[in-house]
N, CA, C and O atoms as a MOPAC input file, in Angstrom:
PM7 MOZYME 1SCF
protein

 N      5.31100 1     8.26500 1    17.75800 1
 C      4.46200 1     9.27600 1    17.20500 1
 C      3.04900 1     8.70700 1    17.09500 1
 O      2.85500 1     7.63600 1    16.52000 1
 N      2.09700 1     9.39600 1    17.62600 1
 C      0.70300 1     8.96000 1    17.54400 1
 C     -0.00300 1     9.78800 1    16.48100 1
 O      0.05800 1    11.01800 1    16.50000 1
 N     -0.66200 1     9.12300 1    15.57100 1
 C     -1.37000 1     9.78500 1    14.49000 1
 C     -2.85100 1     9.46300 1    14.59100 1
 O     -3.22100 1     8.33300 1    14.90900 1
 N     -3.67800 1    10.42200 1    14.33000 1
 C     -5.12200 1    10.21300 1    14.34600 1
 C     -5.62800 1    10.25800 1    12.91600 1
 O     -5.52000 1    11.28900 1    12.25300 1
 N     -6.17600 1     9.16200 1    12.43700 1
 C     -6.56200 1     9.01500 1    11.03400 1
 C     -7.46300 1    10.14200 1    10.53900 1
 O     -7.10000 1    10.85600 1     9.60500 1
 N     -8.62200 1    10.30700 1    11.14700 1
 C     -9.58100 1    11.28900 1    10.65700 1
 C     -9.07700 1    12.71700 1    10.73400 1
 O     -9.51000 1    13.57100 1     9.96100 1
 N     -8.16900 1    12.98400 1    11.65400 1
 C     -7.66300 1    14.33200 1    11.83800 1
 C     -6.49600 1    14.65100 1    10.91900 1
 O     -6.37300 1    15.77800 1    10.43800 1
 N     -5.62800 1    13.65300 1    10.66800 1
 C     -4.35900 1    14.01800 1    10.06300 1
 C     -4.00300 1    13.37500 1     8.73500 1
 O     -3.08600 1    13.86100 1     8.07300 1
 N     -4.66400 1    12.32300 1     8.31000 1
 C     -4.16600 1    11.60800 1     7.13900 1
 C     -4.15700 1    12.46100 1     5.88100 1
 O     -3.20600 1    12.37900 1     5.10400 1
 N     -5.17600 1    13.27400 1     5.65400 1
 C     -5.24900 1    14.00100 1     4.39500 1
 C     -4.99100 1    15.49400 1     4.53900 1
 O     -5.50100 1    16.28900 1     3.74900 1
 N     -4.22600 1    15.87300 1     5.51200 1
 C     -3.81300 1    17.27300 1     5.60800 1
 C     -2.29100 1    17.30300 1     5.66400 1
 O     -1.63700 1    16.48100 1     5.02200 1
 N     -1.73400 1    18.20600 1     6.39800 1
 C     -0.28500 1    18.37700 1     6.42700 1
 C      0.45100 1    17.17200 1     7.02000 1
 O      1.67000 1    17.08700 1     6.87300 1
 N     -0.22500 1    16.25400 1     7.67300 1
 C      0.44000 1    15.09600 1     8.28200 1
 C      0.54700 1    13.89100 1     7.34200 1
 O      1.00300 1    12.83000 1     7.76800 1
 N      0.14500 1    14.02400 1     6.09400 1
 C      0.26200 1    12.90800 1     5.15200 1
 C      1.70800 1    12.41800 1     5.07400 1
 O      1.95100 1    11.21500 1     4.97900 1
 N      2.65700 1    13.33400 1     5.11200 1
 C      4.07300 1    12.94900 1     5.07900 1
 C      4.43500 1    12.07400 1     6.27700 1
 O      5.19000 1    11.11200 1     6.13600 1
 N      3.90500 1    12.39800 1     7.44600 1
 C      4.18500 1    11.58100 1     8.64600 1
 C      3.62600 1    10.17300 1     8.49800 1
 O      4.27400 1     9.19900 1     8.87900 1
 N      2.40300 1    10.06600 1     7.93400 1
 C      1.80100 1     8.75600 1     7.70500 1
 C      2.65200 1     7.95700 1     6.72900 1
 O      2.93200 1     6.78100 1     6.96300 1
 N      3.06400 1     8.59500 1     5.63200 1
 C      3.87200 1     7.90300 1     4.62300 1
 C      5.18800 1     7.41900 1     5.23500 1
 O      5.62000 1     6.29700 1     4.96700 1
 N      5.81500 1     8.24300 1     6.04100 1
 C      7.06700 1     7.83400 1     6.69600 1
 C      6.82400 1     6.65600 1     7.65000 1
 O      7.65600 1     5.75300 1     7.74500 1
 N      5.69900 1     6.66400 1     8.34600 1
 C      5.38300 1     5.55500 1     9.25200 1
 C      5.18200 1     4.26300 1     8.45700 1
 O      5.63200 1     3.20100 1     8.88800 1
 N      4.51900 1     4.33700 1     7.31700 1
 C      4.33700 1     3.16300 1     6.45500 1
 C      5.68400 1     2.68100 1     5.90900 1
 O      5.94500 1     1.47900 1     5.86800 1
 N      6.53300 1     3.61700 1     5.49100 1
 C      7.81900 1     3.25300 1     4.88500 1
 C      8.72300 1     2.47900 1     5.84200 1
 O      9.58100 1     1.71500 1     5.40000 1
 N      8.54100 1     2.66900 1     7.12800 1
 C      9.34000 1     1.93000 1     8.11300 1
 C      9.13200 1     0.42300 1     7.99900 1
 O      9.96500 1    -0.35700 1     8.46100 1
 N      8.02400 1     0.01500 1     7.38600 1
 C      7.66700 1    -1.40200 1     7.32600 1
 C      7.79100 1    -2.01300 1     5.93200 1
 O      7.25600 1    -3.09200 1     5.67800 1
 N      8.48400 1    -1.33700 1     5.04000 1
 C      8.73800 1    -1.89800 1     3.71200 1
 C     10.00800 1    -2.74400 1     3.78400 1
 O     11.07100 1    -2.22100 1     4.12000 1
 N      9.92100 1    -4.03900 1     3.47700 1
 C     11.12800 1    -4.87400 1     3.48900 1
 C     12.16200 1    -4.33300 1     2.49400 1
 O     11.79100 1    -3.79500 1     1.45100 1
 N     13.44400 1    -4.47000 1     2.80500 1
 C     14.48300 1    -3.87700 1     1.95200 1
 C     14.53500 1    -4.43700 1     0.53000 1
 O     15.03800 1    -3.75800 1    -0.36400 1
 N     14.04200 1    -5.63200 1     0.29400 1
 C     14.09000 1    -6.23800 1    -1.03900 1
 C     12.90700 1    -5.85000 1    -1.91900 1
 O     12.85200 1    -6.26000 1    -3.07900 1
 N     11.96400 1    -5.07400 1    -1.40400 1
 C     10.75900 1    -4.71000 1    -2.14600 1
 C     10.95300 1    -3.36500 1    -2.83700 1
 O     11.38000 1    -2.38800 1    -2.22200 1
 N     10.62500 1    -3.33700 1    -4.14200 1
 C     10.74000 1    -2.11200 1    -4.92700 1
 C      9.39200 1    -1.59400 1    -5.43200 1
 O      9.32000 1    -0.50700 1    -6.00500 1
 N      8.32900 1    -2.36600 1    -5.22000 1
 C      7.00500 1    -1.98700 1    -5.71200 1
 C      5.98100 1    -2.01300 1    -4.58500 1
 O      5.96400 1    -2.92000 1    -3.75400 1
 N      5.11400 1    -0.97600 1    -4.58100 1
 C      3.94200 1    -0.99500 1    -3.71900 1
 C      2.71700 1    -1.01200 1    -4.62700 1
 O      2.75300 1    -0.49300 1    -5.74300 1
 N      1.64200 1    -1.60700 1    -4.14300 1
 C      0.41000 1    -1.77300 1    -4.90700 1
 C     -0.72400 1    -1.13400 1    -4.11800 1
 O     -0.84600 1    -1.36200 1    -2.91500 1
 N     -1.55900 1    -0.33200 1    -4.78800 1
 C     -2.71200 1     0.26500 1    -4.11400 1
 C     -3.87700 1     0.35000 1    -5.08300 1
 O     -3.72400 1     0.12900 1    -6.28400 1
 N     -5.04900 1     0.67400 1    -4.54000 1
 C     -6.24900 1     0.87000 1    -5.35300 1
 C     -7.09700 1     1.96100 1    -4.72000 1
 O     -6.99100 1     2.20000 1    -3.51700 1
 N     -7.91900 1     2.61600 1    -5.49000 1
 C     -8.79600 1     3.66800 1    -4.97200 1
 C     -8.03100 1     4.95500 1    -4.72600 1
 O     -6.80800 1     4.94700 1    -4.58400 1
 N     -8.75700 1     6.05300 1    -4.67900 1
 C     -8.10200 1     7.35900 1    -4.53600 1
 C     -7.41500 1     7.53500 1    -3.19500 1
 O     -6.34100 1     8.13500 1    -3.13200 1
 N     -8.00200 1     7.03000 1    -2.12300 1
 C     -7.36100 1     7.21100 1    -0.81800 1
 C     -6.13600 1     6.32200 1    -0.66300 1
 O     -5.13200 1     6.74800 1    -0.09100 1
 N     -6.20400 1     5.08000 1    -1.17000 1
 C     -5.02200 1     4.23200 1    -1.15200 1
 C     -3.90900 1     4.81500 1    -1.99800 1
 O     -2.73100 1     4.71700 1    -1.65600 1
 N     -4.29900 1     5.42300 1    -3.10900 1
 C     -3.33700 1     6.05900 1    -4.00600 1
 C     -2.68000 1     7.26500 1    -3.33700 1
 O     -1.50600 1     7.54300 1    -3.58600 1
 N     -3.41300 1     7.97800 1    -2.50000 1
 C     -2.85800 1     9.15800 1    -1.82700 1
 C     -1.68900 1     8.77000 1    -0.92800 1
 O     -0.62300 1     9.38100 1    -1.00300 1
 N     -1.87600 1     7.77000 1    -0.08600 1
 C     -0.79200 1     7.37100 1     0.81200 1
 C      0.33800 1     6.73100 1     0.01700 1
 O      1.50900 1     6.96200 1     0.32000 1
 N      0.01000 1     5.92800 1    -0.99800 1
 C      1.04400 1     5.29400 1    -1.81700 1
 C      1.86300 1     6.34500 1    -2.56900 1
 O      3.08500 1     6.22800 1    -2.65700 1
 N      1.20600 1     7.35700 1    -3.10500 1
 C      1.91700 1     8.41000 1    -3.83600 1
 C      2.86300 1     9.17300 1    -2.92400 1
 O      3.97900 1     9.50300 1    -3.32300 1
 N      2.42800 1     9.45400 1    -1.70800 1
 C      3.30700 1    10.12100 1    -0.74400 1
 C      4.51900 1     9.25100 1    -0.43000 1
 O      5.63100 1     9.75900 1    -0.29000 1
 N      4.30400 1     7.94200 1    -0.32000 1
 C      5.41700 1     7.02700 1    -0.06100 1
 C      6.41900 1     7.03300 1    -1.21400 1
 O      7.62900 1     6.99100 1    -0.99100 1
 N      5.91300 1     7.08500 1    -2.44800 1
 C      6.78200 1     7.09900 1    -3.62700 1
 C      7.62700 1     8.37200 1    -3.65400 1
 O      8.81400 1     8.32900 1    -3.97700 1
 N      7.01000 1     9.50100 1    -3.31200 1
 C      7.73700 1    10.76900 1    -3.29400 1
 C      8.87700 1    10.73800 1    -2.27800 1
 O      9.92900 1    11.33600 1    -2.50500 1
 N      8.67300 1    10.04900 1    -1.17000 1
 C      9.67300 1    10.01000 1    -0.08900 1
 C     10.67400 1     8.86700 1    -0.21900 1
 O     11.54200 1     8.70800 1     0.63900 1
 N     10.56500 1     8.07800 1    -1.27000 1
 C     11.42900 1     6.89400 1    -1.38900 1
 C     11.78100 1     6.65900 1    -2.85600 1
 O     11.53000 1     7.50800 1    -3.71100 1
 N     12.35400 1     5.51800 1    -3.12500 1
 C     12.64700 1     5.12500 1    -4.50400 1
 C     11.74200 1     3.97800 1    -4.94400 1
 O     12.07300 1     3.24600 1    -5.87700 1
 N     10.60500 1     3.82200 1    -4.27600 1
 C      9.65400 1     2.76500 1    -4.62000 1
 C      8.91100 1     3.08100 1    -5.91300 1
 O      8.76800 1     4.24300 1    -6.29300 1
 N      8.45200 1     2.05000 1    -6.56800 1
 C      7.56900 1     2.16400 1    -7.72700 1
 C      6.14700 1     1.86500 1    -7.25500 1
 O      5.94900 1     1.11500 1    -6.29900 1
 N      5.16700 1     2.45300 1    -7.92700 1
 C      3.77400 1     2.30700 1    -7.51300 1
 C      2.95600 1     1.68000 1    -8.63000 1
 O      2.96200 1     2.17000 1    -9.75900 1
 N      2.25000 1     0.59800 1    -8.31700 1
 C      1.29000 1    -0.00400 1    -9.23900 1
 C     -0.10700 1     0.33400 1    -8.73000 1
 O     -0.49700 1    -0.09300 1    -7.64300 1
 N     -0.85100 1     1.09600 1    -9.51100 1
 C     -2.20900 1     1.47800 1    -9.14200 1
 C     -3.19000 1     0.53000 1    -9.82000 1
 O     -3.16800 1     0.38600 1   -11.04300 1
 N     -4.03700 1    -0.10900 1    -9.04900 1
 C     -5.02900 1    -1.04300 1    -9.56200 1
 C     -6.35800 1    -0.30200 1    -9.68600 1
 O     -6.90000 1     0.19300 1    -8.69700 1
 N     -6.87100 1    -0.23200 1   -10.90300 1
 C     -8.12500 1     0.48500 1   -11.12500 1
 C     -9.31700 1    -0.26800 1   -10.55000 1
 O     -9.35900 1    -1.49800 1   -10.56600 1
 N    -10.27300 1     0.48100 1   -10.04700 1
 C    -11.55700 1    -0.09100 1    -9.64200 1
 C    -12.39900 1    -0.30500 1   -10.90500 1
 O    -12.11500 1     0.27200 1   -11.95400 1
 N    -13.41900 1    -1.12600 1   -10.79400 1
 C    -14.31800 1    -1.35800 1   -11.92700 1
 C    -14.86100 1    -0.02000 1   -12.42400 1
 O    -15.30700 1     0.80800 1   -11.62900 1
 N    -14.82300 1     0.18500 1   -13.71100 1
 C    -15.33300 1     1.42300 1   -14.29200 1
 C    -14.27400 1     2.48400 1   -14.51600 1
 O    -14.50300 1     3.41700 1   -15.28600 1
 N    -13.13500 1     2.37600 1   -13.87800 1
 C    -12.04700 1     3.32700 1   -14.11100 1
 C    -11.29800 1     2.88500 1   -15.36700 1
 O    -10.96000 1     1.71200 1   -15.52000 1
 N    -11.04400 1     3.84000 1   -16.26500 1
 C    -10.34400 1     3.45100 1   -17.48100 1
 C     -9.33600 1     4.49000 1   -17.95500 1
 O     -8.85000 1     4.38700 1   -19.08100 1
 N     -9.01200 1     5.45700 1   -17.16300 1
 C     -8.04500 1     6.47000 1   -17.55600 1
 C     -6.65400 1     6.10000 1   -17.05200 1
 O     -6.50400 1     5.51300 1   -15.98100 1
 N     -5.67000 1     6.44300 1   -17.81700 1
 C     -4.25900 1     6.24300 1   -17.48100 1
 C     -3.91700 1     4.76600 1   -17.30900 1
 O     -4.71300 1     3.98000 1   -16.79500 1
 N     -2.74600 1     4.42400 1   -17.74000 1
 C     -2.28200 1     3.05600 1   -17.55200 1
 C     -0.76900 1     3.01400 1   -17.66200 1
 O     -0.14200 1     3.95700 1   -18.14300 1
 N     -0.19600 1     1.91900 1   -17.21600 1
 C      1.24000 1     1.72100 1   -17.34800 1
 C      1.57100 1     1.34800 1   -18.78100 1
 O      0.74900 1     0.75800 1   -19.48300 1
 N      2.76300 1     1.68800 1   -19.20800 1
 C      3.26900 1     1.19300 1   -20.48800 1
 C      3.73800 1    -0.22900 1   -20.25600 1
 O      4.08900 1    -0.58300 1   -19.13100 1
 N      3.75400 1    -1.04700 1   -21.28300 1
 C      4.11800 1    -2.46100 1   -21.13600 1
 C      5.46500 1    -2.62900 1   -20.44300 1
 O      5.63200 1    -3.56300 1   -19.65900 1
 N      6.41800 1    -1.76000 1   -20.70600 1
 C      7.74500 1    -1.88100 1   -20.10400 1
 C      7.79600 1    -1.50700 1   -18.63700 1
 O      8.79400 1    -1.76800 1   -17.96600 1
 N      6.72700 1    -0.89400 1   -18.12500 1
 C      6.71400 1    -0.45600 1   -16.73600 1
 C      6.29500 1    -1.54500 1   -15.76500 1
 O      6.41900 1    -1.36500 1   -14.55300 1
 N      5.80800 1    -2.66000 1   -16.26000 1
 C      5.29100 1    -3.71500 1   -15.40100 1
 C      6.42700 1    -4.52600 1   -14.78600 1
 O      7.40200 1    -4.83600 1   -15.47000 1
 N      6.31600 1    -4.87200 1   -13.51400 1
 C      7.35400 1    -5.70500 1   -12.88700 1
 C      7.29600 1    -7.14200 1   -13.41000 1
 O      6.25800 1    -7.59800 1   -13.88800 1
 N      8.40600 1    -7.83300 1   -13.31300 1
 C      8.50000 1    -9.21400 1   -13.77900 1
 C      7.67000 1   -10.13800 1   -12.90100 1
 O      7.45000 1    -9.86100 1   -11.72200 1
 N      7.21300 1   -11.24000 1   -13.48800 1
 C      6.53700 1   -12.28600 1   -12.72200 1
 C      7.47800 1   -12.71300 1   -11.59200 1
 O      8.67800 1   -12.88300 1   -11.80500 1
 N      6.92500 1   -12.88400 1   -10.39800 1
 C      7.72200 1   -13.28900 1    -9.24200 1
 C      8.25500 1   -12.13000 1    -8.41800 1
 O      8.89600 1   -12.34200 1    -7.38900 1
 N      7.99400 1   -10.89300 1    -8.86600 1
 C      8.43100 1    -9.71700 1    -8.11100 1
 C      7.66400 1    -9.62500 1    -6.79900 1
 O      6.44300 1    -9.77500 1    -6.77400 1
 N      8.38800 1    -9.37600 1    -5.70700 1
 C      7.75100 1    -9.20100 1    -4.40200 1
 C      7.24600 1    -7.76500 1    -4.27400 1
 O      7.94800 1    -6.81700 1    -4.62600 1
 N      6.02200 1    -7.61500 1    -3.76700 1
 C      5.38600 1    -6.30800 1    -3.62800 1
 C      4.77700 1    -6.17800 1    -2.23200 1
 O      4.56900 1    -7.16800 1    -1.53000 1
 N      4.50000 1    -4.94000 1    -1.85100 1
 C      3.76600 1    -4.64400 1    -0.62300 1
 C      2.47700 1    -3.95300 1    -1.01700 1
 O      2.49300 1    -2.99500 1    -1.79000 1
 N      1.36300 1    -4.43200 1    -0.49100 1
 C      0.05700 1    -3.82400 1    -0.73100 1
 C     -0.15500 1    -2.73100 1     0.31500 1
 O      0.08400 1    -2.93900 1     1.50400 1
 N     -0.60900 1    -1.55900 1    -0.14900 1
 C     -0.78000 1    -0.39700 1     0.72000 1
 C     -2.21600 1     0.09500 1     0.62200 1
 O     -2.74100 1     0.26800 1    -0.47800 1
 N     -2.84900 1     0.31900 1     1.76000 1
 C     -4.18200 1     0.91700 1     1.79600 1
 C     -4.22300 1     1.88900 1     2.95700 1
 O     -3.56400 1     1.67700 1     3.97500 1
 N     -4.98700 1     2.94400 1     2.81000 1
 C     -5.01600 1     3.94100 1     3.87000 1
 C     -5.80900 1     3.46800 1     5.07500 1
 O     -5.39900 1     3.70700 1     6.21100 1
 N     -6.93500 1     2.80300 1     4.85400 1
 C     -7.80100 1     2.41200 1     5.96500 1
 C     -8.58900 1     1.18400 1     5.53600 1
 O     -9.21600 1     1.19200 1     4.47600 1
 N     -8.56700 1     0.14400 1     6.33500 1
 C     -9.22800 1    -1.10500 1     5.97800 1
 C    -10.53500 1    -1.24600 1     6.75500 1
 O    -10.53500 1    -1.28000 1     7.98500 1
 N    -11.64000 1    -1.32800 1     6.02700 1
 C    -12.93600 1    -1.52800 1     6.65000 1
 C    -13.49300 1    -2.88800 1     6.23700 1
 O    -13.64900 1    -3.77700 1     7.07400 1
 N    -13.79200 1    -3.05000 1     4.95100 1
 C    -14.38200 1    -4.30700 1     4.48100 1
 C    -13.33900 1    -5.27100 1     3.93400 1
 O    -13.58500 1    -6.47500 1     3.86700 1
 N    -12.19400 1    -4.76400 1     3.54900 1
 C    -11.15900 1    -5.60000 1     2.95000 1
 C    -11.26500 1    -5.70000 1     1.43800 1
 O    -10.46400 1    -6.39800 1     0.81600 1
 N    -12.23500 1    -5.02000 1     0.82700 1
 C    -12.43100 1    -5.10600 1    -0.61900 1
 C    -11.23400 1    -4.57800 1    -1.40500 1
 O    -10.84900 1    -5.16800 1    -2.41400 1
 N    -10.64900 1    -3.48600 1    -0.95700 1
 C     -9.48300 1    -2.93500 1    -1.65900 1
 C     -8.29800 1    -3.88200 1    -1.57500 1
 O     -7.59800 1    -4.10200 1    -2.56300 1
 N     -8.07900 1    -4.43700 1    -0.40100 1
 C     -6.98200 1    -5.39500 1    -0.21400 1
 C     -7.20900 1    -6.60600 1    -1.11600 1
 O     -6.27600 1    -7.08400 1    -1.76100 1
 N     -8.44400 1    -7.10100 1    -1.16400 1
 C     -8.74800 1    -8.26300 1    -1.99600 1
 C     -8.52400 1    -7.96000 1    -3.47600 1
 O     -8.01700 1    -8.80500 1    -4.21500 1
 N     -8.90300 1    -6.75000 1    -3.91000 1
 C     -8.67800 1    -6.36500 1    -5.30500 1
 C     -7.18200 1    -6.40200 1    -5.62400 1
 O     -6.78700 1    -6.87600 1    -6.68900 1
 N     -6.35700 1    -5.90700 1    -4.71100 1
 C     -4.89900 1    -5.91800 1    -4.91000 1
 C     -4.35500 1    -7.34600 1    -4.90600 1
 O     -3.49300 1    -7.68100 1    -5.71800 1
 N     -4.85000 1    -8.18500 1    -4.00000 1
 C     -4.41200 1    -9.58600 1    -3.96400 1
 C     -4.78000 1   -10.30900 1    -5.25800 1
 O     -3.99100 1   -11.09600 1    -5.78000 1
 N     -5.97900 1   -10.03900 1    -5.77500 1
 C     -6.40500 1   -10.65800 1    -7.03000 1
 C     -5.50400 1   -10.22800 1    -8.18400 1
 O     -5.11800 1   -11.04800 1    -9.01800 1
 N     -5.16900 1    -8.93400 1    -8.22800 1
 C     -4.27800 1    -8.42100 1    -9.26100 1
 C     -2.91600 1    -9.11200 1    -9.18300 1
 O     -2.37200 1    -9.54700 1   -10.19800 1
 N     -2.37700 1    -9.20600 1    -7.97800 1
 C     -1.07100 1    -9.85200 1    -7.79700 1
 C     -1.10900 1   -11.29700 1    -8.27800 1
 O     -0.18900 1   -11.76000 1    -8.95200 1
 N     -2.16000 1   -11.99400 1    -7.93300 1
 C     -2.30400 1   -13.38300 1    -8.34900 1
 C     -2.38200 1   -13.49300 1    -9.87700 1
 O     -1.75100 1   -14.35800 1   -10.48400 1
 N     -3.16600 1   -12.60200 1   -10.48000 1
 C     -3.35300 1   -12.63600 1   -11.93600 1
 C     -2.05700 1   -12.36800 1   -12.69600 1
 O     -1.83200 1   -12.94700 1   -13.75900 1
 N     -1.20200 1   -11.49200 1   -12.16000 1
 C      0.01300 1   -11.09100 1   -12.88100 1
 C      1.28600 1   -11.70900 1   -12.31400 1
 O      2.38700 1   -11.32200 1   -12.70700 1
 N      1.15000 1   -12.66400 1   -11.39700 1
 C      2.30900 1   -13.38900 1   -10.90300 1
 C      3.19400 1   -12.61600 1    -9.95100 1
 O      4.37600 1   -12.92800 1    -9.80900 1
 N      2.63400 1   -11.60600 1    -9.29600 1
 C      3.38500 1   -10.84400 1    -8.30300 1
 C      3.22500 1   -11.51400 1    -6.94100 1
 O      2.22000 1   -12.17800 1    -6.68300 1
 N      4.20700 1   -11.34000 1    -6.08300 1
 C      4.18100 1   -11.99100 1    -4.77400 1
 C      3.99400 1   -10.93300 1    -3.68700 1
 O      4.94400 1   -10.22700 1    -3.34900 1
 N      2.77700 1   -10.81200 1    -3.13100 1
 C      2.58300 1    -9.86200 1    -2.02800 1
 C      3.20900 1   -10.42700 1    -0.75200 1
 O      2.82500 1   -11.50100 1    -0.29000 1
 N      4.15500 1    -9.71100 1    -0.19600 1
 C      4.83600 1   -10.19400 1     1.00700 1
 C      4.34900 1    -9.49000 1     2.27000 1
 O      4.60300 1    -9.95500 1     3.38100 1
 N      3.65400 1    -8.37700 1     2.10100 1
 C      3.17500 1    -7.63900 1     3.27300 1
 C      1.99400 1    -6.76600 1     2.86000 1
 O      1.91100 1    -6.30600 1     1.72100 1
 N      1.08300 1    -6.54800 1     3.80700 1
 C     -0.03000 1    -5.61600 1     3.62200 1
 C      0.10900 1    -4.53900 1     4.68700 1
 O      0.16700 1    -4.84000 1     5.87900 1
 N      0.16100 1    -3.28200 1     4.25300 1
 C      0.22400 1    -2.14500 1     5.17500 1
 C     -1.09900 1    -1.39600 1     5.12400 1
 O     -1.57000 1    -1.02300 1     4.04900 1
 N     -1.69200 1    -1.17800 1     6.28500 1
 C     -2.95000 1    -0.44200 1     6.34600 1
 C     -3.13800 1     0.13200 1     7.73700 1
 O     -2.40800 1    -0.21100 1     8.66700 1
 N     -4.10700 1     0.99300 1     7.87000 1
 C     -4.50700 1     1.51700 1     9.17000 1
 C     -5.87400 1     0.91800 1     9.45600 1
 O     -6.77300 1     0.99200 1     8.61900 1
 N     -6.03700 1     0.32500 1    10.63500 1
 C     -7.30500 1    -0.32900 1    10.92700 1
 C     -8.04000 1     0.24600 1    12.12200 1
 O     -9.24200 1     0.02300 1    12.26500 1
 N     -7.35500 1     0.97600 1    12.98000 1
 C     -8.07200 1     1.45300 1    14.16600 1
 C     -7.83500 1     2.93300 1    14.45100 1
 O     -8.00500 1     3.37800 1    15.58600 1
 N     -7.45500 1     3.67800 1    13.46200 1
 C     -7.29900 1     5.13400 1    13.49100 1
 C     -6.08600 1     5.64200 1    14.24600 1
 O     -5.89600 1     6.85500 1    14.33200 1
 N     -5.25600 1     4.76500 1    14.79600 1
 C     -4.08300 1     5.26100 1    15.50800 1
 C     -2.78700 1     4.59800 1    15.07800 1
 O     -1.72200 1     5.19200 1    15.24800 1
 N     -2.83100 1     3.42500 1    14.54300 1
 C     -1.61800 1     2.67100 1    14.30100 1
 C     -1.51100 1     2.21000 1    12.85200 1
 O     -2.50700 1     1.91400 1    12.19200 1
 N     -0.28200 1     2.16100 1    12.38800 1
 C     -0.02500 1     1.48700 1    11.12300 1
 C      0.09200 1     0.01900 1    11.47000 1
 O      0.84600 1    -0.34900 1    12.37000 1
 N     -0.64400 1    -0.82500 1    10.76700 1
 C     -0.57000 1    -2.26300 1    11.01000 1
 C     -0.06100 1    -2.93400 1     9.75400 1
 O     -0.33900 1    -2.49800 1     8.63700 1
 N      0.68300 1    -3.99300 1     9.95600 1
 C      1.05300 1    -4.75700 1     8.77900 1
 C      0.90200 1    -6.22400 1     9.03300 1
 O      1.07500 1    -6.70900 1    10.15100 1
 N      0.57300 1    -6.92700 1     7.96700 1
 C      0.47700 1    -8.37600 1     7.98400 1
 C      1.57100 1    -8.90500 1     7.09100 1
 O      1.63500 1    -8.57500 1     5.90600 1
 N      2.43400 1    -9.72700 1     7.66000 1
 C      3.46700 1   -10.38400 1     6.88400 1
 C      2.81700 1   -11.60500 1     6.25600 1
 O      2.44700 1   -12.54000 1     6.96600 1
 N      2.67300 1   -11.61400 1     4.95100 1
 C      1.92000 1   -12.64600 1     4.24500 1
 C      2.45900 1   -14.04700 1     4.51900 1
 O      1.68800 1   -14.98400 1     4.72900 1
 N      3.78200 1   -14.18800 1     4.51500 1
 C      4.36800 1   -15.51700 1     4.68500 1
 C      4.21300 1   -16.05100 1     6.10500 1
 O      4.07500 1   -17.26000 1     6.29400 1
 N      4.23200 1   -15.18300 1     7.09300 1
 C      4.15900 1   -15.61700 1     8.49200 1
 C      2.76800 1   -15.45100 1     9.07200 1
 O      2.48100 1   -15.98600 1    10.14300 1
 N      1.88900 1   -14.71400 1     8.38000 1
 C      0.54100 1   -14.45400 1     8.87300 1
 C      0.55800 1   -13.87500 1    10.29400 1
 O     -0.14100 1   -14.35600 1    11.18500 1
 N      1.36300 1   -12.84600 1    10.47600 1
 C      1.50500 1   -12.19900 1    11.77100 1
 C      1.00600 1   -10.76800 1    11.66000 1
 O      1.37600 1   -10.05400 1    10.72800 1
 N      0.18000 1   -10.34400 1    12.58900 1
 C     -0.30300 1    -8.98100 1    12.62000 1
 C      0.44200 1    -8.24800 1    13.72100 1
 O      0.46000 1    -8.69800 1    14.86700 1
 N      1.05600 1    -7.12400 1    13.38200 1
 C      1.89800 1    -6.40800 1    14.32500 1
 C      1.44100 1    -4.97100 1    14.40000 1
 O      1.23000 1    -4.33500 1    13.36800 1
 N      1.28000 1    -4.44000 1    15.62200 1
 C      0.94500 1    -3.03400 1    15.79800 1
 C      2.21900 1    -2.21600 1    15.75400 1
 O      3.28000 1    -2.67000 1    16.18100 1
 N      2.10100 1    -1.00600 1    15.23100 1
 C      3.23500 1    -0.09700 1    15.20400 1
 C      2.76000 1     1.25600 1    15.68800 1
 O      1.80300 1     1.80700 1    15.14500 1
 N      3.40100 1     1.78700 1    16.67900 1
 C      3.07900 1     3.10900 1    17.20600 1
 C      4.28200 1     4.01100 1    17.02100 1
 O      4.69100 1     4.70500 1    17.95100 1
 N      4.85800 1     4.00500 1    15.80900 1
 C      6.05800 1     4.78800 1    15.50600 1
 C      5.71600 1     6.23200 1    15.27200 1
 O      6.60400 1     7.04100 1    15.00400 1

């Protein structure tokens, strides 16, 4: 399935994008991490289509809504970072910083980088793989 970012991500094809991202979630991962409204959009769609939990990382200046203390994953929990589109890497870095601060282990980063493919980086192997699912 070929998806065009600017044409389809935020209309009726959001479900297709979320399903394409979900294909790359390791079976042992129960949490996805995102930041920003667009990252939250794809992450929220993924949560609706799966049994994943979502950790939303606020940008500077955002102060509404938060998790209850009991909702936080344990130190050492493996997570996948999700972003809709990677340009500067600032959103990914914000998520990596959060994971480091709270003892979470990011095992994969899922993002779209060239408007057609879901790409993921396996953190432990440092491998970038194209997916045209």
